[in-house]
N, C-alpha and C positions, 0 to 999 in steps of 0.2 A: 637165132643162131643154130639151134638144134634142127629146126625145119630145113634150113639151107644145107646143113651137113648131111641130113638124111637124104635130101634130093641128090646131092653130089655123089655120095658113096653108095646109096641104095639101101632099101629097107632090109635086105638080107645081110648086110654088113653091120649097120648100126642098130643094135638090139638093146643096149643098155647105156646108162649114163650115171655119173657120180656127181653129187652136189656137195658143196661145203655148207657150213652152218648158215650162211647168209642167204641161201637160196631155198630153204625148206619151208617156205610159206605155203599156204593152202592152194594158191593159184598154181604154183609150179608142181606141187605134189598131185594135183588133179589133172592138169593139162598134159604133162609129160606122158603118163601111161594111157590116158584116154584119147587124146588127139594125135599123139605121135607113136603110140604103141611101144614105148620104151620102158624097160624095167629100170626104176630109179634106185640107186644105192646112196645112202646118206647116213650121217652120224645122228643117232637118236639124242636129242637135246635133253639136258637135265630139266626136270619139271614137266615133261610131257606126260599127259594122262595116258595110262596104259590102254584102256578101252573107252573111247569117247562115246558118250550116249547123249540123246536129246530128250528134253522133257515132252511129255504128252499133255494134251489138254485133259485135265482131270488127274488121275493118278497113273503112275508107271513111267517108263522111259522107252525111247526108241533107239534102235541100232542105227548106224549110218545108212544101212541098206533100206531100213524102213523110212528113214528121213528122205532118202532119195525118192522112194515111191511117193511119199506125201508131196514133196516139192514138184515132182513130175506131174502128179495128179492135179495140182493146183494150176497147172498151165494147159488145161484141156482145151482152151480156146486157141492155142497156138497152132499154126499150120503144120508144124512138125509133130504134133501130138498124135500118138498112135496107140490105142488100147491094146494091151497084150504085148507091148514091146519088151525086148530083153533088157536086162539090167545094164548091159554095155551101151545099148542105144540110148537109154534114159540118161546115163551118165554123160554121154557125148552131147546130148541136147542141153542138159543143164549146164555143163561147162561152157558150151558156146553161148549160152544165155547169161553167163557171168555168175552162176551159182556153183562155186567151187568147194565150199567148206565141207559139206557132207560127203562129197565125192573124194576129197582129199583124205578125210578120216576113214573112209572105207579102205583105202590103200595103206594109210599109216597104221591103222589097227592091225592089219595083216602083217605088215613089216615088223612091228613091235612084237607081235606074237611069235613070228619066226625067229626074231632075235632072242626071245626067251628060250625057245626050243633049241636053237643052234647058235649060241652066242659067238663061238669062235669062227664059224663059217661066215656069219654076217660081218664080223669085224675084219676078217681076212679080205673079204670082197671089198669092203670100204677102203682098206689100206692100199688097194691097187691105185686108187686116186692119188694117195700121198706119194707113191713111187713115181707116177707120171709127173706130178707137180715138181718133185725133186729134180727129175731130168730136165723139165722145162726151165726151172730156175737156174740150173747149172748152165744150160745153153744160153739163156738170156744174159747171165752174168759174165761168162767167159768169152762169149762172142759178141757182147754188146749189141744184141739185136734190138733193144728198145731205144738206145741212144746213139748207136754207132752205125746205123745204116747210111751209107753214102750213095744210095740210089733213090730214084723217084719213080713212082708208078707201081701199080699192082703187079704187073708182069716182072719188073726188075726186082721188086721186093720178094716175090715168090721164088724167083730164081736164086736170089741171095740166100734165103732161108733154106731152100732145098740143098744147095751146095754145102751150106753149113752142116746140115743133118747128114749128108753123105760123108763129109769129113769125119764127123763123130762116129759114124758106123765103121768107117775104114780103120780108125784108131782102135775101136773095140775089137774088130775082127783080127787085126794084127796082134793085139794083146792075147786074145784067145788062142791064136795059132801058136803062140809062144808059152802057153800054159798059164798065163796070168788071168785070174778070174775075178780079182778085186779091182775097184776103181777103173772100170773099163772106159769111162768117158773122161777121165782126168787127162788134161793136156798140159799139165804144169811143166814138165821137162821136155816138151817137144819144141824144137826150134826149126 
């Protein structure tokens, strides 16, 4: 879905995405920044380890970056292997090869560290998703977009949804012109 959206709106427009708790698995946390170049915003789940590390053979531990180096080095026979490659290249190759865990932890560790430094900023960014979901829920419920579409076909559905959103914006603009700043999308008393 994100690949299609990025193709349609362009890389200069789609720069970040928000996940809810069900989508913060290693595969998504690795693929979204590495393959799509998007900054991911998400809620930090309870129980997440603050700085994930990997055991070494013998004593000591590895950082995710060191683990990425090791995993990449283990694939020296692959056609895409290139000595001296950048970390970004190594992550991209590993993710395409299905090795997402260490790459995801590279990004997750950085996100958790930023959350510790700037908890309010990270939470405010994540809450933008909640605001969007609230508007989406309102539109679905009040305009019955999930059960009340009386049209068939992608073009007709797209046209119906666009007209619905235009109507929502007109209501909001009229309210703003009259000094009303709350409940801009409420259509309760409009007949």
